[in-house]
FILOLUM-661406 format. One record per residue: residue in three letters; x, y, z of N, C-alpha, C in turn. Coordinates in steps of 0.05 Angstrom, whole numbers. Layout:
<nodes>
(ALA; (X; Y; Z); (X; Y; Z); (X; Y; Z))
...
</nodes>
This chain:
<nodes>
(UNK; (1665; -414; 220); (1668; -395; 199); (1658; -367; 208))
(UNK; (1673; -347; 204); (1665; -320; 212); (1646; -308; 192))
(UNK; (1625; -295; 202); (1605; -282; 185); (1617; -257; 173))
(UNK; (1607; -248; 150); (1618; -224; 137); (1619; -200; 155))
(UNK; (1598; -196; 171); (1597; -173; 188); (1620; -174; 209))
(UNK; (1627; -198; 218); (1650; -201; 236); (1676; -194; 224))
(UNK; (1680; -202; 199); (1704; -195; 184); (1706; -165; 180))
(UNK; (1684; -153; 172); (1684; -124; 167); (1689; -109; 193))
(UNK; (1677; -118; 215); (1681; -105; 241); (1710; -107; 249))
(UNK; (1722; -130; 245); (1750; -135; 252); (1768; -116; 236))
(UNK; (1762; -113; 211); (1777; -94; 193); (1774; -66; 204))
(UNK; (1750; -58; 210); (1745; -31; 219); (1760; -26; 246))
(UNK; (1759; -45; 264); (1773; -42; 290); (1804; -39; 286))
(UNK; (1815; -55; 267); (1843; -54; 262); (1851; -27; 250))
(UNK; (1835; -17; 232); (1841; 9; 220); (1838; 31; 241))
(UNK; (1817; 30; 257); (1813; 50; 278); (1836; 50; 298))
(UNK; (1845; 26; 306); (1867; 24; 325); (1892; 37; 314))
(UNK; (1897; 32; 289); (1921; 44; 277); (1920; 74; 276))
(UNK; (1896; 84; 270); (1893; 114; 269); (1896; 126; 296))
(UNK; (1886; 112; 317); (1889; 122; 344); (1919; 122; 353))
(UNK; (1933; 101; 344); (1962; 100; 351); (1977; 124; 339))
(UNK; (1968; 133; 316); (1981; 156; 303); (1969; 182; 312))
(UNK; (1948; 181; 328); (1935; 205; 337); (1919; 219; 316))
(UNK; (1910; 204; 296); (1894; 216; 274); (1864; 212; 280))
(UNK; (1849; 234; 280); (1820; 232; 286); (1804; 223; 261))
(UNK; (1808; 198; 254); (1795; 187; 230); (1777; 164; 238))
(UNK; (1753; 162; 226); (1735; 140; 230); (1731; 126; 204))
(UNK; (1720; 102; 204); (1716; 86; 180); (1687; 76; 179))
(UNK; (1673; 83; 158); (1647; 72; 152); (1651; 53; 129))
(UNK; (1641; 28; 131); (1647; 7; 112); (1621; -5; 102))
(UNK; (1618; -7; 76); (1595; -21; 64); (1606; -44; 47))
(UNK; (1593; -68; 49); (1602; -91; 34); (1577; -106; 24))
(UNK; (1580; -118; 1); (1558; -134; -11); (1569; -162; -16))
(UNK; (1553; -182; -9); (1559; -210; -16); (1538; -220; -35))
(UNK; (1546; -236; -54); (1528; -248; -74); (1527; -278; -70))
(UNK; (1503; -290; -72); (1499; -319; -70); (1513; -332; -94))
(UNK; (1513; -320; -117); (1527; -329; -141); (1540; -306; -155))
(UNK; (1559; -312; -171); (1573; -291; -186); (1553; -276; -203))
(UNK; (1552; -249; -201); (1533; -234; -217); (1540; -234; -246))
(UNK; (1520; -232; -263); (1524; -232; -292); (1539; -207; -301))
(UNK; (1535; -185; -288); (1547; -160; -296); (1565; -148; -274))
(UNK; (1590; -145; -281); (1609; -132; -263); (1600; -103; -258))
(UNK; (1591; -90; -279); (1582; -62; -277); (1560; -59; -257))
(UNK; (1540; -78; -257); (1518; -77; -238); (1528; -82; -210))
(UNK; (1547; -100; -207); (1559; -106; -181); (1573; -81; -170))
(UNK; (1589; -68; -186); (1603; -44; -177); (1583; -21; -171))
(UNK; (1562; -19; -187); (1542; 2; -183); (1528; -3; -155))
(UNK; (1521; -28; -149); (1509; -34; -123); (1528; -28; -100))
(UNK; (1553; -36; -103); (1573; -32; -82); (1578; -2; -78))
(UNK; (1580; 13; -99); (1584; 42; -98); (1560; 56; -84))
(UNK; (1536; 48; -92); (1512; 59; -79); (1511; 53; -49))
(UNK; (1518; 28; -42); (1518; 21; -14); (1539; 37; 2))
(UNK; (1563; 40; -10); (1584; 55; 3); (1575; 84; 9))
(UNK; (1563; 97; -10); (1554; 125; -6); (1531; 126; 14))
(UNK; (1513; 106; 14); (1491; 107; 33); (1502; 104; 62))
(UNK; (1522; 88; 65); (1535; 84; 92); (1548; 110; 100))
(UNK; (1563; 122; 82); (1577; 147; 89); (1558; 169; 96))
(UNK; (1534; 170; 83); (1515; 191; 89); (1499; 186; 114))
(UNK; (1496; 160; 122); (1479; 154; 145); (1491; 163; 172))
(UNK; (1516; 157; 176); (1529; 165; 201); (1559; 157; 200))
(UNK; (1574; 167; 218); (1602; 160; 219); (1606; 134; 234))
(UNK; (1628; 120; 226); (1636; 96; 240); (1616; 74; 239))
(UNK; (1604; 69; 216); (1583; 50; 212); (1591; 28; 193))
(UNK; (1581; 4; 198); (1585; -19; 181); (1557; -27; 170))
(UNK; (1557; -34; 144); (1532; -44; 132); (1540; -66; 113))
(UNK; (1526; -89; 115); (1530; -111; 97); (1504; -120; 85))
(UNK; (1503; -122; 58); (1480; -131; 44); (1487; -157; 29))
(UNK; (1468; -175; 27); (1471; -199; 11); (1451; -200; -11))
(UNK; (1458; -210; -34); (1441; -211; -57); (1437; -241; -65))
(UNK; (1412; -249; -70); (1407; -277; -77); (1409; -281; -107))
(UNK; (1402; -305; -116); (1405; -312; -145); (1390; -294; -164))
(UNK; (1367; -284; -156); (1351; -267; -174); (1361; -238; -174))
(UNK; (1381; -232; -158); (1391; -205; -157); (1376; -188; -136))
(UNK; (1358; -200; -121); (1343; -186; -101); (1358; -187; -74))
(UNK; (1358; -165; -61); (1371; -163; -34); (1354; -179; -15))
(UNK; (1366; -198; 0); (1351; -214; 19); (1360; -210; 47))
(UNK; (1381; -196; 51); (1390; -191; 79); (1403; -163; 79))
(UNK; (1396; -149; 100); (1408; -122; 103); (1416; -120; 132))
(UNK; (1441; -116; 137); (1450; -114; 165); (1466; -88; 168))
(UNK; (1462; -76; 191); (1477; -52; 197); (1487; -53; 225))
(UNK; (1509; -41; 230); (1521; -41; 257); (1535; -14; 261))
(UNK; (1527; 0; 282); (1542; 24; 290); (1563; 15; 309))
(UNK; (1588; 19; 302); (1610; 10; 320); (1613; 30; 343))
(UNK; (1621; 19; 365); (1626; 37; 388); (1648; 57; 382))
(UNK; (1645; 81; 392); (1665; 102; 389); (1686; 98; 410))
(UNK; (1710; 93; 401); (1732; 88; 420); (1750; 113; 424))
(UNK; (1741; 135; 413); (1757; 159; 415); (1757; 169; 444))
(UNK; (1779; 181; 452); (1781; 190; 480); (1776; 220; 482))
</nodes>
């Protein structure tokens, strides 16, 4: 089974490859959150995802970040990955 970071990285690489084929100088920073159980509040889930997305965008270009939330709603894993720059 592929880890979430692997799936996100594969998505980012596919998007980047397509942009390079078109000659568009675009990078992709991606933030994703996984929950151990379905959260009680969709609004809270969206708020966390939105906050993560903006923190990734502000940190640097072409970055992946994945957070996981346990049953109590506390973050128990935080992973970040700066993808290699494939621009020529």
